[in-house]
N, C-alpha and C positions, 0 to 999 in steps of 0.2 A: 362394875363398870367393864368388865369383861363380856357380860353377858351383852350389855351396847352393841360390843365392837364384833362380837359371836353374828348379831342381830343386821346388822351392818350389811357384812360380808356374804349371811344368807339371803338379804336382799337385796343385792348387787348382784349375787349369783343369778339370781331366781330373775331380774329387768336382763342378763345377757341372755339369758336361753327365751326371750320374747327379745326375739331384737329392730323388730317397727317400734315396740314400745323404748324400746334402750338408745335407739338412735332418734327418737321423736324427741325423746326426754334430751341426750348428750346436746341433740342440735339448736333447741332453745334454750339451756343453759349456755351452749355456746356463744348462740347469737346473740344473748343478754351480757356476754362477758364481755363480747368485742363493740356493743352498742356503748356499756355503763366506759369501757374504755373508752369510745372516742369522745364520748363525753368530757368525762375528767381529763384528756388532751385539752380540747376547748378552754373547758375552765381555766385549766391552770393555764396555758398558755393567753388567755386572755388578761388572764391578773399578772403575767408575764408580765409580758405589753405596756396594760394596765403603769404596772409600778418602773417599768423603766422611762413609759414617756413623761411619766408624772416628776421623774426624779432629772431628767434633763428639763419642760419647761421652768421647773424650780430654779434648775441651774443658771437659765436664763434668765429669765425674775432676780436671782442675783447680777449678775453680768448687768442688769441695765441700775442696778438701786449703785452696784459699786462705782460704773462710770460716775454717775450722776453724783457718790461723791465725790470723788478725784475731781472734777468740776467744780465745787464747791475750793477745796482743799488748793486746787490749783489759781481759784481766782480768789481767794481769797489772799493768798502770797501774792500778788503780782499786784493787788489793793493795798495791799501793807506796806508794800514797796514805793506805790506812788504815795501814800500818805507822808512815808518818810522827806517828802520835797519839801522841805522846811518854807522853800519858795513859792510855790502852791497852794498852800493850805494858810500863810502871811496874808497872800493874793485875796485866798477865799475869805479870810476874816474880816479886810480891810473894804470887800466889795467891789475889787477891781478885776469885773468882770471880761475886759480886754486880755487880760496879760492872761487868769487863766481861760479861757478861750484860746488861745493861744497855745500855754502845755499842753490842752487836750489833747487838741488839733497835732500838737506834738509825738504824744503820745500814741494815737494812731495813726499817724505815719508810721513809726518805728514797728507798731505791731504789723501793718500792709507790708512792712520789708522783710518779718522776720516769719518760724513759722508760726506764729499765736496772729498770723493773715486772717481768724475767722472771727479774731474779736474787734467788738468794738465801745472807745468807752466816750461814757455824758454825763453832762455836769449843771446840778439841777438847783442854780441860787435860791437859798430858805432867807426871805426880809421880814418875812412873819410868820409865823406858825399858825397858817389858816390851809384848808385843803387849796391847793392850786392845782396840785397837777393829779396823776393816777389812784387809783386806790393803793398801790401794792407800794407808790412812794411817800405820799401820803403818811398809809402806817407806820411808817419807815420813820418818818418824822415823827408823827405822835410819839410813837412807843421809844426812839433812841438809839434802838437794836438793828443791829443787819438782819437781811431777811434775801434765805437762796431760796430756788426755784424755774418754773416752765412759767410761760405765758409770753398770752397772744398779744400780739398788737399791732399796731395800726402798718408795718412789711412784714408781718412772719409771724411762725413760733417762734422764743426762741428762751433757750435757757439764762437766766436774769441772776445776777451778783450786787446787790443793792448795799451801801454802807455810808450813814449817817457819818459827816467831819464832825465830832463835836471838842469845842473848847470850852474849859471852863463851865462844864455840862447845861452848855449852850449849842446847840443845833447853827450853825455859821451855812450847813451847804450838803448836798447829797451825792457821788460819786455811785455809776452803775457799770457795770462793766456786762458787757450781755454777748449772747453767743448762735448760732441759728441750729434750732436739736436738728435738725438732718445734717449735721457736721457728722454726729454721731455715725449715719451711714458708712461713711469709708472705714473707721474703725471699727467696725464692723467685718467689712467687706474684706479689709483687711487680714482676716478670719473666715473667709472663707463661709460663711454670713449675711444673712437679711432683713436690711432695720425697714421698718415701714412705721410709718404715724399718719394716723386717718382724723380729720377731727369731724366732732360734730355739728351739724346741721347748726344748733343756737346758736357758738363762735364766730361764724361766716362773716357777721355783720359787726368786730373787733375787728378786723381787716378792712381796708383801704381800697375803695374800692379800683382803687389801680391794681391791688395785692392779691387782690378775687376775680376778678373779669377773666374768662378765659384761658384759667388757671386750676380753678377744681374743676375736679367730674366726681358726683355720687358712685361711691362705692356699692352700699347697699346699706338699709333701713338708715338712713339721712343719717350717713358717714362720709366724711368725703375729702379726698386724696387731691392731694398738691400735684397734677401731673406728671409733668416737668422732672419731678426731683424724685423719683422714686421707682422701682421696679414693677414693670408695669404689666409685664408675664406672673409675680408676685400676687400683686393686685388685684388681677384681670380672673386668675385662677381662684380668688374667695368671690368672685363675682358670680360666674361661672357657676359656684357649687351653690350657689341659693344661700336666700333668708333664711330656710333649716339651717341648712348647715353651719350659718355665722353664727345662730343665735347660741347651737349645743358647742361652736366653739368658743362662744365665750360661756356661757354657763361651766364647760368641763376646763378651760385655760388653756388648752392645747387641741392639735387637730395631726392627723396625715393621711394624707391620699398619697398617689401611683406620682408626683412630683415633688414636694415637697410638705416636711414639718414644719409647723407654727406651734408659736407659743404667742401668745397675746394675753396682755393687760391694759387695765383704764388707769388713766392720766389724769390728774388732778396739775391744778394751775398752782402760784404761789397764794394762792385765797383761798385754796381749796375746795375749786370749783370744777367738776368732770368735764374737760374738754375735749377728752378723743381718747383714742388705744395706740398701745404700741403693742405692731407686732413684729416679733424678730422670729425668725427660721433660719432652714437650707434645707436646699434641693436634695431627695433622696440619695442621687450621685456621689453629696458631698458628703454622706451625714452616715458613709461606710461603718462606723464606729455601735451609733446604736443599732443598726441593721443586724451584723454581723450581734449583737446580744442577743435579742429577741431570734434570732434564725440558731443561735446555738441553746437557749433556752428550746424552742421548739422542740428541736433534733435530741436534747436530751428526754424531752416528756414527752417524746412519740416512743423512745428506747422504753423507759420505764413502762408505756401502756402495751404497747407489741408485745415485751417480758408475761404481764401479764394474764395477756389472753394465752400465750403460749401454755404459761403456770394452771389456766386452769382446763386449758385441752389437753393436757397430760394429765393433769388428777385424776380424770374422767376417763381419761382409757385405760 
């Protein structure tokens, strides 16, 4: 070991005497160290940024799931309260559709006068258990189970809660509580976030002619948005970025540019069919928290990389 250090010391002394060769080797090692440091900096920063953005995207997905779960619980509570109205249930059992209709109208009037004004209650009589309504209602009648989810109806895209009214193991009617999906937009807006729903072109035919004509515009790749109900700048940027950028957004699950951070997820309806995508996000200006996290990580990695370069240079000299 001692002879090795002696040999190394002798070699360095010889190299220093040959100044041209010494500085050439020193320069090559220094440049190599700098490029290695830059590579490490770039690689580590990209990984750090990816982890932060993935975490934020995951947070948005959880937020959307939680909001739907909250809606499910809220709708269940409201329907349970309605079913506690014995007079209504008796009228349903007696097939007294006039009084049932008046009760449903009264509930909707009360909704319109309260903070629940976005809700609408409907009743479907069950005379015999044959397919007489749309799939979600028919399935609920057949299974005698309540159903919750998102559905494209004639007049728009809704969050739906379907509750069969069962008396002595016999279905006598079905209650449906619904709210437009776009109402989630106001909830996200209060948190300085952006909510966007884009509908697949194949689902447009489920809407009435009145509900779709002149209201939907193609965003990209056969995905449409109800133009007047969502942030025009937010989806305009998706159009501007092009098909390849949108495909990457779908594949990765998030994207960030000079204006927006976006998180995307496909959305299935109450029957399990993919009907479109939900895009959640923020402007970069409103996203100071995660931008600062990435910035701090970048500065830390930069400091480490510079320290590595300086250490190499000091060792060589």
